[in-house]
Structures are given as C-alpha cells and as structure tokens.
C-alpha positions as CSV (number, residue, x, y, z in Angstrom):
1,M,-0.1,-0.1,0.0
2,A,2.9,2.5,1.0
3,G,4.5,1.8,-2.3
4,K,1.4,2.5,-4.3
5,G,1.0,5.8,-2.5
6,Q,4.7,7.0,-3.1
7,T,4.2,6.2,-6.9
8,K,1.2,8.6,-6.9
9,R,3.1,11.3,-5.3
10,K,5.8,10.8,-7.8
11,D,3.3,11.2,-10.8
12,K,1.8,14.1,-9.1
13,D,5.2,16.0,-8.7
14,R,6.4,15.0,-12.1
15,I,7.3,18.2,-14.1
16,V,5.5,18.4,-17.6
17,L,8.0,19.4,-20.3
18,R,6.9,21.3,-23.2
19,T,7.9,20.5,-27.0
20,G,11.7,21.2,-27.3
21,E,12.2,21.2,-23.5
22,G,14.4,18.7,-21.8
23,Q,16.4,17.8,-18.7
24,R,19.9,17.3,-18.9
25,P,21.9,14.9,-16.8
26,N,23.3,17.4,-14.7
27,G,19.9,18.6,-13.8
28,T,20.0,22.0,-15.8
29,Y,17.2,22.6,-18.4
30,E,17.5,23.1,-22.2
31,Y,15.4,24.3,-25.0
32,R,15.8,23.4,-28.6
33,W,14.4,25.0,-31.8
34,T,14.8,25.5,-35.5
35,D,15.3,29.1,-36.7
36,R,14.1,30.4,-40.1
37,S,17.3,29.5,-41.8
38,G,16.9,25.9,-40.7
39,T,19.8,26.0,-38.0
40,R,19.0,24.1,-34.8
41,R,19.4,26.4,-31.8
42,R,19.4,25.7,-28.0
43,V,19.7,28.0,-24.9
44,Y,20.3,26.5,-21.2
45,A,19.1,27.4,-17.9
46,K,19.5,26.2,-14.3
47,T,15.6,26.1,-13.5
48,L,12.6,25.4,-15.9
49,E,11.3,28.9,-14.6
50,L,14.4,30.5,-15.9
51,L,14.3,28.5,-19.0
52,R,10.7,29.5,-19.6
53,E,11.6,33.2,-19.5
54,K,14.2,32.7,-22.2
55,E,11.7,30.8,-24.3
56,E,9.0,34.0,-24.2
57,E,12.2,36.0,-25.0
58,I,12.5,33.7,-28.0
59,Q,9.1,33.7,-28.9
60,K,9.1,37.7,-28.9
61,D,12.1,37.7,-30.9
62,K,10.4,35.5,-33.7
63,C,7.1,37.7,-33.5
64,D,9.4,40.9,-34.0
65,G,11.4,39.1,-36.5
66,I,14.8,39.4,-34.8
67,K,17.3,36.7,-35.8
68,A,17.9,34.0,-33.4
69,E,21.7,34.3,-33.8
70,A,21.9,37.9,-32.5
71,R,22.2,35.9,-29.3
72,Y,25.5,34.9,-30.3
73,V,26.7,37.8,-32.4
74,T,29.2,40.5,-30.7
75,V,29.4,44.2,-31.7
76,N,32.6,42.9,-33.4
77,D,30.8,40.6,-35.4
78,V,28.6,43.1,-36.9
79,F,31.2,45.6,-37.3
80,D,33.2,43.2,-39.4
81,M,30.4,42.5,-41.7
82,W,29.7,46.4,-41.7
83,R,33.4,46.5,-43.1
84,Q,33.3,44.2,-45.8
85,L,29.8,45.7,-47.0
86,K,30.3,49.4,-46.5
87,R,30.7,51.5,-49.6
88,G,30.9,55.2,-50.6
89,L,33.2,56.2,-48.4
90,K,36.7,57.8,-49.3
91,D,39.8,55.7,-48.3
92,N,41.0,58.0,-45.7
93,T,38.0,58.2,-44.0
94,F,37.2,54.4,-44.1
95,Q,40.7,53.8,-42.7
96,N,39.9,56.5,-40.0
97,Y,36.6,54.6,-39.2
98,Q,38.5,51.2,-38.7
99,Y,41.4,52.7,-36.8
100,M,38.8,54.6,-34.2
101,Y,36.9,51.1,-34.0
102,N,40.0,49.1,-33.4
103,M,41.4,51.3,-31.0
104,F,38.5,52.0,-28.8
105,V,35.5,49.8,-29.1
106,R,37.0,46.5,-30.2
107,P,39.0,45.5,-27.1
108,D,36.3,45.5,-24.8
109,F,32.8,47.2,-25.6
110,G,32.9,45.2,-29.0
111,K,32.9,41.8,-27.2
112,T,29.5,42.8,-26.1
113,R,26.8,40.6,-27.4
114,V,24.5,42.6,-29.6
115,S,21.2,40.7,-28.0
116,S,22.1,42.2,-24.5
117,L,23.1,45.6,-25.6
118,K,21.2,48.4,-24.0
119,K,21.2,52.4,-24.0
120,S,22.8,52.4,-20.8
121,D,25.9,50.3,-22.0
122,V,26.4,52.6,-24.6
123,K,26.1,55.6,-22.3
124,R,28.4,53.7,-19.7
125,F,31.0,53.1,-22.6
126,Y,31.3,56.9,-23.5
127,N,31.4,58.0,-20.0
128,T,34.3,55.3,-19.5
129,L,36.1,57.0,-22.7
130,A,35.6,60.4,-21.3
131,D,36.3,59.9,-17.6
132,E,38.8,57.0,-17.4
133,R,40.6,57.4,-20.8
134,G,40.3,61.2,-20.9
135,L,39.4,61.3,-24.5
136,Q,38.0,64.6,-26.0
137,A,34.5,65.4,-27.3
138,S,35.9,65.4,-30.8
139,T,37.6,62.0,-30.8
140,I,34.4,60.5,-28.8
141,D,32.2,61.9,-31.6
142,S,34.4,59.8,-34.2
143,V,34.3,56.7,-32.3
144,H,30.3,57.3,-32.3
145,T,30.1,57.8,-35.8
146,V,31.4,54.5,-36.8
147,L,29.8,52.7,-33.8
148,H,26.4,54.2,-34.7
149,Q,26.7,53.2,-38.1
150,V,27.6,49.5,-37.3
151,L,24.3,49.4,-34.9
152,D,22.5,50.6,-37.4
153,M,23.0,48.0,-39.7
154,A,22.2,45.6,-36.6
155,V,19.2,47.0,-36.8
156,D,18.5,46.7,-40.5
157,D,19.6,43.2,-40.3
158,A,17.1,42.3,-37.5
159,Y,19.7,41.7,-34.7
160,L,18.2,44.5,-32.8
161,R,14.9,46.3,-32.4
162,V,16.3,50.2,-32.1
163,N,19.9,51.6,-32.1
164,P,20.8,51.7,-28.5
165,S,23.3,54.7,-29.1
166,D,20.6,56.9,-30.5
167,N,21.0,60.2,-28.7
168,V,23.5,59.1,-26.5
169,L,26.4,61.4,-27.8
170,K,24.0,64.5,-27.2
171,E,23.5,63.6,-23.7
172,L,27.1,62.8,-23.1
173,K,27.9,66.2,-24.2
174,Q,25.4,67.9,-22.0
175,S,26.5,66.1,-18.9
176,H,30.3,66.5,-19.4
177,I,32.3,69.6,-19.1
178,F,34.8,68.9,-22.1
179,K,38.4,71.1,-22.0
180,T,38.6,72.5,-25.0
181,E,41.3,74.6,-26.4
182,K,40.5,77.1,-29.1
183,R,43.0,77.0,-31.8
184,R,44.6,80.2,-32.7
185,G,46.8,81.1,-35.4
186,L,50.0,83.1,-35.0
187,T,50.0,87.0,-34.4
188,K,51.5,89.2,-36.9
189,P,54.9,89.7,-34.8
190,E,55.0,86.1,-34.2
191,Q,54.4,85.1,-38.0
192,E,57.1,88.0,-38.9
193,L,59.7,86.1,-36.5
194,L,58.9,82.7,-37.9
195,L,59.5,83.6,-41.6
196,D,62.5,86.0,-40.9
197,F,64.2,83.3,-38.9
198,L,63.5,80.5,-41.7
199,Q,65.1,83.0,-44.2
200,R,68.0,83.7,-42.4
201,N,68.8,80.4,-40.7
202,H,70.9,78.6,-43.0
203,T,69.7,74.9,-41.3
204,Y,66.4,75.8,-41.6
205,N,66.2,77.6,-44.9
206,H,64.8,74.7,-46.9
207,W,61.7,74.7,-44.9
208,Y,60.9,78.5,-45.7
209,P,58.8,77.6,-49.1
210,I,56.6,75.0,-47.9
211,I,55.8,76.9,-44.3
212,A,55.3,80.2,-46.5
213,V,53.0,78.9,-48.8
214,M,50.9,77.3,-45.9
215,V,50.8,80.7,-44.0
216,G,50.1,82.5,-47.1
217,T,47.2,80.2,-48.7
218,G,45.7,78.5,-45.9
219,L,45.8,75.1,-47.7
220,R,45.6,72.1,-45.4
221,V,48.4,69.9,-45.1
222,G,47.4,67.2,-47.2
223,E,46.6,69.7,-49.9
224,V,49.9,71.5,-49.8
225,T,52.2,68.5,-49.6
226,G,50.0,67.1,-52.5
227,L,50.5,70.0,-54.9
228,R,52.6,69.4,-58.2
229,W,54.0,71.9,-60.5
230,C,51.5,71.7,-62.8
231,D,48.9,72.7,-60.1
232,I,50.3,76.0,-59.8
233,D,50.3,79.2,-62.2
234,L,53.2,81.5,-61.6
235,E,52.1,83.6,-64.3
236,E,48.5,84.4,-63.3
237,G,49.5,83.8,-59.7
238,L,47.1,81.0,-58.8
239,V,47.2,77.8,-56.9
240,D,44.7,75.0,-58.3
241,V,43.4,72.8,-55.2
242,N,41.9,69.4,-56.9
243,H,43.1,66.7,-54.7
244,T,44.8,65.8,-51.4
245,L,47.8,63.6,-50.5
246,V,46.8,61.3,-47.5
247,Y,49.4,59.5,-45.3
248,Y,48.5,56.5,-43.5
249,D,50.6,55.7,-40.2
250,H,51.2,51.9,-39.8
251,R,47.3,50.9,-40.7
252,E,46.3,47.8,-42.6
253,T,44.3,47.4,-45.4
254,E,43.6,45.1,-48.2
255,G,47.1,44.5,-49.7
256,K,48.9,47.3,-48.0
257,K,50.5,47.5,-44.7
258,G,52.4,49.9,-42.9
259,C,52.9,53.4,-43.7
260,Y,52.0,54.5,-47.3
261,F,50.3,57.2,-49.2
262,N,47.1,57.9,-51.3
263,V,45.9,60.4,-53.3
264,N,42.2,61.6,-53.1
265,T,39.9,63.9,-54.5
266,P,38.5,66.6,-52.0
267,K,35.6,65.5,-49.6
268,T,33.3,68.4,-50.9
269,K,32.9,70.5,-54.1
270,A,33.9,73.5,-52.2
271,G,37.3,71.9,-51.5
272,T,38.3,72.0,-55.2
273,R,39.0,75.6,-55.6
274,Q,41.6,78.1,-56.8
275,V,43.6,80.2,-54.3
276,P,45.2,83.4,-55.5
277,M,49.2,83.8,-54.5
278,L,50.3,86.6,-52.5
279,D,53.7,87.8,-53.6
280,F,55.8,86.2,-51.1
281,V,54.0,82.9,-51.9
282,R,55.1,83.3,-55.4
283,D,58.5,83.9,-54.5
284,A,58.4,80.8,-52.1
285,F,57.4,78.6,-55.1
286,I,60.3,80.0,-57.2
287,Q,62.8,79.7,-54.6
288,E,61.8,76.1,-53.8
289,R,62.3,75.4,-57.5
290,E,65.6,77.0,-57.4
291,Y,66.8,75.1,-54.3
292,Q,65.9,71.5,-56.0
293,E,67.7,72.7,-59.1
294,A,70.9,73.8,-57.2
295,N,70.9,70.7,-55.1
296,D,69.8,68.3,-57.8
297,I,66.4,67.2,-56.3
298,H,63.8,65.6,-58.3
299,C,60.4,63.8,-57.4
300,A,61.0,60.0,-57.1
301,V,57.7,58.8,-56.6
302,T,54.5,58.1,-58.4
303,I,51.3,57.9,-56.3
304,D,47.8,56.7,-57.7
305,G,49.0,58.3,-61.1
306,Y,50.3,61.5,-59.5
307,T,53.9,62.4,-59.4
308,D,56.1,65.7,-60.0
309,F,55.0,66.7,-56.5
310,I,56.5,70.1,-55.4
311,F,57.5,69.5,-52.0
312,V,59.7,66.5,-51.5
313,N,62.7,65.6,-49.3
314,R,66.3,65.0,-50.4
315,F,65.3,61.7,-51.5
316,G,62.7,62.9,-53.8
317,A,59.8,61.4,-51.3
318,T,56.8,63.4,-50.7
319,Q,56.7,65.3,-47.2
320,H,53.6,64.4,-44.7
321,Q,52.3,66.1,-41.5
322,G,54.6,64.1,-39.0
323,T,57.9,65.2,-40.5
324,L,56.7,68.9,-40.8
325,N,55.6,69.1,-37.3
326,K,58.8,67.5,-36.1
327,A,60.6,70.1,-37.9
328,I,58.3,72.9,-36.6
329,R,59.3,71.9,-33.1
330,R,62.9,72.0,-33.8
331,I,62.3,75.5,-35.6
332,I,60.3,76.7,-32.4
333,R,63.1,75.6,-30.1
334,D,66.0,77.3,-31.8
335,C,64.3,80.4,-33.0
336,N,63.2,80.9,-29.4
337,D,66.7,80.2,-28.0
338,E,68.0,82.9,-30.5
339,V,65.7,85.4,-29.4
340,L,66.3,84.8,-25.7
341,L,70.2,85.1,-26.4
342,R,69.5,88.8,-27.4
343,E,68.0,89.5,-23.9
344,E,65.4,92.1,-25.2
345,A,62.8,93.6,-22.6
346,E,59.9,91.9,-24.1
347,P,61.1,89.2,-26.8
348,V,58.3,88.0,-28.9
349,L,58.6,84.1,-29.0
350,L,57.1,81.4,-30.9
351,P,54.4,79.6,-29.2
352,H,53.8,75.8,-29.5
353,F,52.0,75.5,-32.9
354,S,51.6,72.8,-35.6
355,C,50.6,72.7,-39.3
356,H,47.2,73.3,-38.9
357,S,47.9,76.5,-36.9
358,L,49.5,78.1,-40.2
359,R,46.0,77.4,-41.8
360,H,44.6,79.5,-38.9
361,T,47.0,81.8,-39.3
362,F,46.2,82.6,-42.8
363,T,42.4,82.9,-41.7
364,T,43.1,85.5,-38.8
365,R,45.3,87.6,-41.3
366,M,42.2,87.6,-43.6
367,C,39.8,88.6,-40.8
368,E,42.1,91.4,-39.6
369,A,42.1,92.8,-43.0
370,G,38.2,92.7,-43.3
371,V,38.0,90.2,-46.0
372,N,34.5,89.5,-47.0
373,I,33.4,86.4,-45.2
374,K,32.3,84.6,-48.6
375,V,35.8,85.2,-49.7
376,I,37.4,83.6,-46.8
377,Q,35.1,80.6,-47.1
378,D,36.1,80.0,-50.5
379,A,39.6,80.4,-50.0
380,L,39.7,77.9,-47.3
381,G,37.2,75.3,-49.0
382,H,34.9,75.3,-46.1
383,A,31.6,73.6,-47.4
384,D,29.6,75.0,-44.6
385,I,29.7,78.9,-44.1
386,S,28.6,78.1,-40.3
387,T,32.5,76.6,-39.9
388,T,34.0,80.0,-41.1
389,L,31.7,82.0,-39.2
390,N,32.9,80.2,-35.9
391,I,36.6,80.9,-36.7
392,Y,35.7,84.5,-37.7
393,A,33.7,85.4,-34.6
394,D,36.5,84.0,-32.5
395,V,39.2,85.9,-34.2
396,T,37.2,89.4,-34.5
397,K,36.3,88.8,-30.8
398,E,40.0,88.9,-29.8
399,L,40.5,91.8,-32.4
400,K,37.9,93.7,-30.5
401,K,39.6,93.1,-27.0
402,D,42.9,94.4,-28.5
403,E,41.3,97.7,-30.0
404,F,39.5,98.3,-26.8
405,A,42.9,97.7,-24.8
406,G,44.2,100.5,-27.3
407,L,41.5,102.5,-26.5
408,D,41.9,102.3,-22.8
409,L,45.6,103.2,-23.2
410,Y,44.7,106.2,-24.9
411,F,42.4,107.4,-22.2
412,K,45.0,106.9,-19.8
413,K,47.2,108.9,-21.6
414,S,44.7,111.9,-21.9
415,P,44.0,113.1,-18.4
416,Q,40.8,115.0,-18.1
417,Q,42.6,118.0,-16.7
418,N,44.4,118.5,-20.0
419,I,41.1,118.6,-21.9
420,T,39.7,122.0,-22.0
421,S,36.2,123.2,-22.8
422,P,35.8,125.4,-25.7
423,A,35.2,129.2,-25.1
424,L,31.4,130.1,-24.9
C-alpha cells in the first residue's frame, strides 16, 4: 500500500515538459528549436522557470523578426560585416573609421553580445572614454560616428529592434564639461619672427617655402604636400587645389601594410578651388624650384598616378604632416633660443603650434584685413559657412579686445585736466 502511495505522489510531482524542452543529466534544462534558416538552436538554464523566461524572449524575437543568432553575435561581428559591405566612403575616411573602432571599441565593448546591448551600456561606455581614458569630445564623436553606423546595420539586419546609441552622444556632451582649447593662429609679430628666422637661418632655410605657402594660402597639410608643379600658375598667380595627399601611419588595409600614401579627391565640391598667390607665396615657390635645381633634387615617387610633387625631401619622396610637425618643433626651439640670447626686455617668442595652426594663421590675417566672409570661405574650401563664421567670430572677438585695450591706453594718456572746454 505504501509503495502505491509513493508512486501516486511521484506522478503528481512529475514535471511536464513542453515541446522542445528537456532536462540534462546534470539537472539543468535546455530548450531546442529550429530558426528560420533551418539551423538548430538551443539555450540552457538552471531552472525550468528561467528556461521558460528565455523561451518567451525567443518567441517575442520571432514575432518581431529578430534573428535567433543575435544571441551569439557580438558587436565586433557586426562591425566586421559592416566593414566588408560598406561602400561610398573615401579611403582615408574608411581607414579612420577602422582605426577608431579597433583602438577604442574592439578590445572591450566590442565583445558585448548584440542581443544584450542596452542604451545604458552605450552611455556607460562613452562615460568611460571620457572619464577614465580622458578622451576629448571630438574623439568620442569619431568613435560614435562609426559605432552608430554599425548598430544601424544591426537594426537593419534584424539583430536589434532599435539602435541603443541614438542620442547618447548628445546626452554625454550635455552632462560632461569637456576641456577645449581653441585653436589660434600666430599673431602678426609671431608670423614675422617665424618667416624671418627661416629665411636667415641656414639650417632651416629649406623649410621656408612650404611653411610660407601654408601661411599665405591656408591650404590643409594634405593639400599643400599634394601640390604638383602643374597645379600652380606663377604667371597668373593661382594655386589649383584639386586633390589631397593622405598619409597612413601603420594602418592595415587590403594588400597594404605599414606607412603609405594615397591621393584622394576633396571630400566636398568646396574643397576643389583656386587660391590666388600673394607675392611672398609666389616667391616661395620660385625659391623651392631654385633650391631643388641647385641640389639636383627631383620627385622620385608616383602615387595613384600622380607625380612631379613640388614639396619633396632630399630623396625625392613626398612630405607629410608628421615630418613637418617634427621640423616645426625644432624650429620653435632654436628660434626662441636665438631670441632669448638677445636679452630683449619684452621678446616675441614662438608659441607651440602645428601645421594646422598655419591654416588658422592665414584665416586670422584675412579677418584682420576685413576680407569678405564669403571670400574667406571660398579660399579655405569650407563647404559649410558656419565653420567659417565660427572662426571669424573667434578672431574678431580677439581683435575687439585688442582695439579696446588700445582705447583704454589712449584714455589713460589723456588726463581730464588736459581736456579744456571750448570757450563760450
């Protein structure tokens, strides 16, 4: 009798498993199903209750059209698919996207499974970049640009319902106070000191032409290093900007590894332009040609069908931003040493600056001269006039301060007692 009672209780306590469910030898549970592609899938859980929660999520995914494999796919997997399928980007832009992703996303955040990704995860990731790694807003913006595209693809390919990175960058910028240093060009005395030093100094004289051209044209570094002799007209006094030279520093792409150059067309129509030569710019081109003829220097490279580059080193290879900035650092050091040896009361010294500062210097001189804003935009190759207006506003703000400082000095030199009222 006791045996029959025990059997009835066991039958009553027996768990009824649904179709696809099963209990494993170790006591855990599994659920098996076939996805739309015909692939057999399975999930596991310690208890039947937890298993059925997962089953409900799977059924919801099926109803919403979410792929079953999203549970196994990582952000890195989606990026790799995006990288293979992405079209319509210039090579340097595509290389920068890959660099940003591989540097900041792939090592940690990229290993996250797409199916578990939430908006809070993306926000936490960006906060880590800002707070722990100390990245500037512009760098995080670049990371976001590529990550957002990758997650958009995850949505389009039914790995996600919505893009969890939507509006996260905007919220980050509102909640963080990023330290930003406004770019400034060289002042007129600093510019004069730089160019005078280069013209006089035998060691650095060969750097004068390219630096003078950057100061006097506002060309981007890739535009000036990419100039060919056929791109300038010394008689008409015009520089034709129609391409840019891009230098890749130890990045990998299909069939190419390490450092190499590419020639790209400008990103926008505004980038293709003609810039009039100032007299000292024209003289700088002539000085470069005479220097190369005297030292038997010739362009020895062909890049994407382009050759006869103007600014080459003594081996005939093209210049790039890295070598120019290194040279500028040495020029600043030796120029300032020379000035300090003169022991002047209030010496003009060169600040730390880079190639891009010379473009800003050109913009500053145009603003100081009162050049029309549309002319400045055209000369700089800005597609969006708001970019030009922002620079113009910064420069004119400083000019206004200087003007009022001079006015204050004028008032101090004009005591009230020396101002007599006209006789009535």
